[in-house]
N, C-alpha and C positions, 0 to 999 in steps of 0.2 A: 504493500500500500504506500509505503514511503517513496519508493522509486516511481510509482505512478504519479504521485504529487510533484516529484522533482521534474519528470518529463513534461507534465502538464504546465508547470511554471516555465520551462524552457520554450514551450510552443506558444506562449502568450506573445501577442504582438507588442513589442516594446515601443515606448515613446521617447522622443528626444528630450534631454534635460531642459528644464525651463530656465536654469541659471544662465545668464548671459556671460560671455567671456570677459575676463578682467580688462579694465581700461587703464590707460596711463593717467592716473589721477595726479593731483598736485602732491599728495603725500608720497605716492610711489615715486614720482619724479625727484622729490627731495631726497628720498632714501637712495635712489640710484646715484645721484651726483655726490652724495656724501660717501657712499661706498667706493665710488670711483676715486675720490680724493684720498681715501684710506689706501687704496691700491697704489696710487702714485707715491704716497708717503712710505709704504713698505719697500718699494723699489728703490727710492732715493736713500733710505736708511741702509740698505744692503750695498748700494753702489758706493756710498761714502764710508763704509766700514765703521758704522756707528756701534752703539751699545747693543743693538740687536744682533750684530755679527758676533760680538763677544759672548752673548747668551747662547748663540748657536754652538760655539766651541765649548762652552762650559757643559752644556747638556751632552754633547757628543763625547767628551772626555769622561763624563760620569758613567757612560755606557749603561743605560737602564736595563738592557736585556741581560746584563750580568748581575744586576742588583736583585731582580725578581725573575729568576730563570724558570720558576714554576708556571709563569704565565705564557711562556714562549710558545708552547704547543697549541694552546687555544687561540692566541693572537695570530698565529700563522694562517689559521683558517678564517678568522674574523676579517682579516685585511682583504680577503677576496671580495667582500661586499663593496669594495671601492674599485675593483677592476672593471674596466669598461665592458668587456665581452660578457661575462656572466650576468652582471647587473642589467645591461641593456637587453639581453634576451629575456630575463624574468619580467622586467617592466614592460617590454614590448608585447609579451604574451598576455599580460593582464590588460593592457590598453587595447590590444587587438580584440579581446573578448568584449570589452566595453564598446568598441566601435561597431562590432557586429550586432550587439544587442540594441544599441541606440541608433543604428542606421546613420552613423556619421563618421567621417574620417578625421575629425578634429583631434581626438586624443593621439592618434598615431602621427599626424602631421606636426602637432606640437612637440612630441618627443623627437621627431626627426629634426625639427628646427633647432631645438635646444642642443642636441648632440652635434649638429653642424656648427653652431656657434662655439661650442666647447672645443671641438677639434681645431677650428680656425684660430680662435683667440689664444687658448692655452698652448696649442702647438707652436704658434708663431712666437709667443713669449719664451717658450723653452729653447727653441732653436736660436732666437735672437740674442739671449743673454748667456747661453752656454755655460751654466754653472755646474761645477763638479759636486758630487755627493759626498757625504761624510766618509764613506769607505775609500774614496779616491782623493781625498784632500792631501795637498803637498806641504803647504806652509801654515803653521799654526797662527791663527789670528787674522788671516786674510779672508776676503770674501769669495775667492775661487771663481770669479766671474770671467766671462768671455774666453772660456777654454773649450774643452770637447764634451762637456756634460750636457744633460738635458733634464734637470730635475727641479728647476725653478720657473714657475710654481709647481706644487705637487699635483700631478695628474690624478692620483688615486683620490686625494681629498676633493678636488674640484668635481671629479666624476661622481663621487658619493653625494655631494650637495645637489648636483643637477638631476641625476637619475632618480633619487629618492624624493627630492623636492618637487619634481614634476607631478608626482602623485597628489601632493597637497595643492599644487597650482590648478590641477584639473578636477579637484573635488567639487561636487555639485551642491553640497550643503555646508553651512558653517561648522557644524559639529564634526563632520568628516574632515574638513580642512584643518581644524585644530588638532585632531588626533594624528593625522598624517604629518602635520608639521612637527609634532613632537617626535614621531618615528624617524623622520628625515634628519632632524637635528641630532638625535642619538647616534644614528649611523654615521653621519658626517663627522661629528666630533670624535667618535670612537675610531674611525678609520684614520683620521689625521694624527691622533695621539699614538695609534699603533705604529704608524710609519716612523714616528720619532723614537718610539721604544725599540723597534727593530734596528734602527740606525740607517735606514735608507734615505731619510730626508732630514734637513735642518728644520729648526723651529720656524724660521722665516719662510721656508718653502710651504709649510702647512698653513701659516697665516695667509700667504698670498693665494693658496689653493682655495681656502674658504671664501676669500673675497672674490675670486674669479668666478666660482660657481654661483655665488649670490648675485653678482652682476648680471649673469645670464638669465637667472630667474626673474630679476627685476625688469630686464629689458624685453621679456617675451610679449607683453601687451603691444609693443610696437610691431611685432610680427603677426598679430592677429588678423589685420586686414588681408595680408598676403596669404595667410593660411586659409581664410575664407574663400579667396579667389581660386586658390589651387583646389580646394575641396569642391567648389562648384564646377570647375572645369573637368575634374576627374569623374564626378558623378554624372554630369551631362553626357560625357562620352560613354560611360557605362550604360546609361539608360538608352542611348542611341543605338548601341550595339545590340542590346536586348530587343528593342522594338524593330530593328532592321533585319532580324533573322529571317531567312528564306522560309516561305510557307511549305507545308507538306505537299509532295507531289500528288496528282489526282489518284494514282494507283494505291497510295497509302491512306487516303481519306476514308472515313467510315462510309459504308454503302448507303446508310440512311441519309447522308448529306448530299448524295447525287440525285438530282431531280430530273425527271423525264421532260422532253420538249413539250411545249404547249400543244394540245390537241391529241396527244398520244395516250393520255389517261382520261377516260371518260366512260360513263355507263352508256350502254346502247339506248338510243331513243332520247337522250338528253340533248338539250339545246346548247349551242356554244355560248360560253360566258356564264352559264348557270352551273354552279357546282353540284355534282351528283352526290347522293348520300353515301355511296360506297364506290369510289373509283376502282376500276380493275384494269389490268393490262390487256390490250388487244392482242390477238394472235399474231405471229410473225407474218403470215400472209396478208392479213388485213392491215398490218402496220406498214408494210411496204407499199401497198396500194390503198390508201385510205378511201373510205366511201364505198368500197365494193363489198357486197354481201356474198358469202359463199353460196355456191349453187345448191348444195345439199349437205346433209349431215355426213361427216366423215367417219364417225364412230357410232356405236350404239347408245352412247350416253344421251339422256334426254336433253341436257343443256345444249349439246351440239346439234340435236335435231331442231331446236329452236333458233339455231344460228348464233348462239352466244355462249360465253363461259358462265359458269355458276358464280354468283356474287358471294361475298364473304358470309352474308346472313344465311345462305343456303347450305354452306359447308358445315361440317361438324365443328363444334366449339374447340377452342384452344385452351388448354389448362396451363397453369404456371410452370408445370414440370416439363412442358414441351409436347405432351401427347395431344392429339386432336380429339380426344374423347374425355368426358368427365371421369375422375378417378372412381374406381369401383364398378364402372359399367362394363358389362360383358361384351366382348367383340362378337359381332354377328356378321356372317358372310353375306356379301351382296348377291351372290348367285343362289339359286334355289337348291335345296338339299337334293343330293342324288338319290338317297335312299338305299336300301339294301339291294345288292345284286341278286338277281334270280337266275 
């Protein structure tokens, strides 16, 4: 019974969410530019080898993974929640289900837009600043910038902010948005701290990763008009392909849908244009030469002697099972009994 209810719920026709997409309000614009200023401040602090770089070296030399080795096995698996491949597949599967149920492509398109912005902005910053990681540092106290590395900002941290934060961004109720925001914050903070614990990133890398992911989430409302246009374009082409499918050939159509030409189906003696109570098919000879009456009966059947076929009402009734006689009725031979031989 429970599976029946589940399948019945799946077969229900869903409706699109009534919650409109977020807009770039004044508060959101203020948060975006404030976060952008913090992004610039972190980059400048690393470039000028300020106290933030000194903190990076102090944490790296402290080696947290040696201070609490019992956490290492768990955190090795937990940090996977920040890898782009596994998280993108999980989130895309959930948003694909939502897109199918709500008959809209917006969740998947919003995820695609956020991941595209993430790859472009974070990837460009990594390659442009070329910072070395803690395991490859050469000189103590330096910022290790413009070398051969690609760890500034932290990609794991930025990816955790975006992939889990997009769920809160696409939530359709305030309650779901609050809960998903807490989940996204826990994952983003946990992944960032884990990378520092393992020693793959500096503290400043994680700070800039958090800021980079937050900037992408705050900038998504600017992409909503483009997302709506892309969705309308894709759906219009999809519906056009569905409506433009070729019809079935005539040989594959149901026989009931094929109608005879006008004048070929009529009861004998009826006037043209007046529908007969029970139209019947004319014989092949009379169909080839309409209007000609046969010269005489061709068989011994009484209907042929009258020059016409028997109408439906004169035939034996049709039962639902396909027999032409009512159920239970005994079949009687049309010919006279021969009787016993003498």
